[in-house]
Every structure is written in structure tokens, then in C-alpha cells.
PAZAPA-4460 file (N, C-alpha, C; in steps of 0.05 Angstrom, whole numbers, plus 32768, in hexadecimal, padded with zeros to 4 digits):
% residues 78
    n_x    n_y    n_z   ca_x   ca_y   ca_z    c_x    c_y    c_z   seq   type   mol
   8676   871C   874E   8680   870A   8762   869C   8714   876B     1      X     A
   869F   8716   8785   86B8   8721   8791   86CD   870B   8794     2      X     A
   86E6   8712   878E   86FC   86FF   8791   8701   86F9   87AF     3      X     A
   8704   86E0   87B7   870B   86DA   87D3   8725   86E7   87DB     4      X     A
   8726   86F0   87F4   873E   86FE   87FE   8757   86ED   87FC     5      X     A
   8754   86D3   8801   876B   86C1   8800   8777   86C1   87E3     6      X     A
   8765   86C2   87CF   876E   86C2   87B3   877C   86DC   87AD     7      X     A
   8770   86F2   87B6   877C   870D   87B2   8798   870E   87BE     8      X     A
   879B   8704   87D7   87B5   8703   87E4   87C9   86F2   87D4     9      X     A
   87C0   86DA   87CC   87D2   86C9   87BD   87DB   86D5   87A2    10      X     A
   87C8   86E1   8794   87CF   86EE   877A   87E1   8706   877D    11      X     A
   87DC   8716   8791   87ED   872E   8796   880A   8726   879E    12      X     A
   880C   8712   87AF   8827   8708   87B7   8835   86FC   879E    13      X     A
   8826   86ED   878E   8832   86E1   8776   883C   86F6   8763    14      X     A
   882D   870B   875F   8835   8721   874D   884F   872E   8757    15      X     A
   884F   8734   8770   8867   8741   877C   887F   872E   877A    16      X     A
   887B   8714   8781   8890   8700   8781   889C   86FD   8765    17      X     A
   888C   86FA   8751   8895   86F6   8736   88A5   870F   872D    18      X     A
   889B   8726   8732   88A9   873F   872B   88C4   8740   8738    19      X     A
   88C5   873C   8752   88DF   873D   8761   88F2   8728   8757    20      X     A
   88E8   8710   8751   88F8   86FB   8747   8904   8701   872C    21      X     A
   88F4   870C   871A   88FD   8713   86FF   8911   872A   86FF    22      X     A
   890F   873C   8712   8922   8752   8713   893A   874C   8724    23      X     A
   893B   8734   8730   8952   872C   8740   8953   8738   875B    24      X     A
   893C   8742   8765   893A   8750   877F   892E   873E   8795    25      X     A
   8928   8726   878F   8919   8715   87A2   8929   870F   87BB    26      X     A
   8942   8707   87B8   8952   8700   87CF   8949   86E5   87DB    27      X     A
   894A   86E3   87F5   8942   86CB   8804   8925   86C6   8800    28      X     A
   891E   86AF   87F5   8902   86A9   87EF   88F0   86A8   8807    29      X     A
   88F9   869C   881D   88E7   869A   8835   88E3   86B5   8842    30      X     A
   88F8   86C6   8842   88F5   86E1   884D   88E2   86F1   883C    31      X     A
   88E5   86EF   8822   88D4   86FE   880F   88B7   86F5   8812    32      X     A
   88B3   86DB   8813   8897   86D0   8815   8889   86DB   882E    33      X     A
   8897   86DA   8845   888A   86E3   885E   8885   8701   885C    34      X     A
   8899   8710   8853   8896   872D   8851   887F   8735   883F    35      X     A
   887F   872A   8826   886A   8731   8813   884E   8729   881D    36      X     A
   884C   8711   8828   8832   8708   8832   8828   871A   8849    37      X     A
   883A   8720   885C   8832   8731   8873   882B   874D   886A    38      X     A
   883A   8758   8858   8836   8773   884F   881B   8775   8840    39      X     A
   8816   8763   882E   87FD   8763   881E   87E5   875D   8830    40      X     A
   87E8   874B   8842   87D3   8744   8855   87CB   875D   8866    41      X     A
   87DF   876B   886F   87DB   8783   887F   87CB   8798   886F    42      X     A
   87D3   879C   8856   87C4   87B0   8845   87A8   87A7   8840    43      X     A
   87A4   878D   883D   8789   8782   8838   8777   8786   8851    44      X     A
   8783   8783   8868   8774   8787   8881   876B   87A4   8884    45      X     A
   8779   87B6   8877   8771   87D2   8877   875D   87D9   8860    46      X     A
   8756   87C5   8851   8741   87C9   883D   874A   87C9   8820    47      X     A
   8764   87C8   881A   876D   87C8   87FE   8768   87AD   87F2    48      X     A
   875D   87AD   87D9   8756   8794   87CC   8762   8792   87AF    49      X     A
   876D   87A7   87A5   8778   87A7   878A   8793   8799   878A    50      X     A
   8794   8782   877D   87AC   8771   877F   87C5   877E   8773    51      X     A
   87C2   878E   875E   87D9   879C   8752   87E3   87B1   8765    52      X     A
   87D1   87C0   8772   87DA   87D3   8785   87E8   87C6   879C    53      X     A
   87DD   87B0   87A6   87E9   87A1   87BC   8805   8797   87B5    54      X     A
   8807   878C   879D   8821   8781   8794   8836   8798   8791    55      X     A
   882E   87AD   8785   8841   87C4   8781   884A   87D0   879B    56      X     A
   8838   87D4   87AE   883F   87DF   87C8   8851   87CB   87D7    57      X     A
   884C   87B2   87D5   885C   879E   87E2   8878   879D   87D7    58      X     A
   887B   87A0   87BC   8895   87A1   87AF   88A5   87B9   87BA    59      X     A
   8898   87D0   87BB   88A6   87E8   87C5   88AF   87E4   87E2    60      X     A
   889D   87DA   87F2   88A4   87D5   880E   88BA   87C0   8811    61      X     A
   88B9   87AB   8801   88CE   8797   8802   88E9   87A2   87FA    62      X     A
   88EA   87B3   87E6   8903   87BF   87DE   890F   87CF   87F5    63      X     A
   88FE   87DF   8802   8907   87EE   8819   8911   87DC   882F    64      X     A
   8902   87C7   8835   890A   87B3   8849   8925   87A7   8842    65      X     A
   8929   879F   8829   8943   8793   8821   8959   87A7   8822    66      X     A
   8954   87BF   881A   8969   87D4   881A   8972   87D9   8837    67      X     A
   895F   87DB   8849   8966   87E1   8865   8973   87C9   8873    68      X     A
   896E   87B1   886B   8979   8799   8878   8992   878F   886A    69      X     A
   899A   879B   8854   89B3   8793   8847   89CC   87A2   8853    70      X     A
   89C6   87B5   8864   89DC   87C5   8870   89E9   87B4   8886    71      X     A
   8A03   87B0   8884   8A12   87A2   8898   8A23   87B5   88A6    72      X     A
   8A20   87B7   88C1   8A31   87CB   88CF   8A4E   87C3   88CE    73      X     A
   8A5F   87D7   88CC   8A7C   87D2   88CB   8A87   87D7   88E7    74      X     A
   8A95   87C3   88F1   8AA1   87C5   890C   8ABF   87C7   8908    75      X     A
   8ACA   87DC   8914   8AE7   87DF   8913   8AF4   87D0   892A    76      X     A
   8B0B   87C5   8925   8B19   87B7   893A   8B24   87CB   894E    77      X     A
   8B23   87C4   8967   8B2C   87D6   897C   8B4A   87D7   897F    78      X     A
***
């Protein structure tokens, strides 16, 4: 019996969420939830069904997303 896609999505997001939370990398919960859900959903649409693979890839992509969005441009006074 195959696991429903909605359950796979939920489990993969939960795995990624718990890991990021425990490592202190989660940041803003609503941003993380949307990012992880959209990222995992996108991979599932391309055929990936392994929840550990989905969670791990989402974690890697989330870290990159956070690193790139934590940069605040410095403006010098004129």
C-alpha cells in the first residue's frame, strides 16, 4: 500500500522542521513553513517520494535561502 502524497508531504516537512528547530536554524516559523512546504511539494511534483531525501534537500535549500536573505546591505551616508 502506497503512502498518500499529503502524508508524505506532511512527514517530510515535519522532519525538516524538527531538525531545524533543534539546531536553532528555524528562524521565523511562518517563513520556514511556507518555504519547506513549497520546496518539498515542488520536489514531489517532479516524482521524488522518499521523505528523508525530501527533508534533507529542503533543509539544505532552506539554509541557503536563510544565508542569502540574512545579508543586509550597508548604505553609507552621503
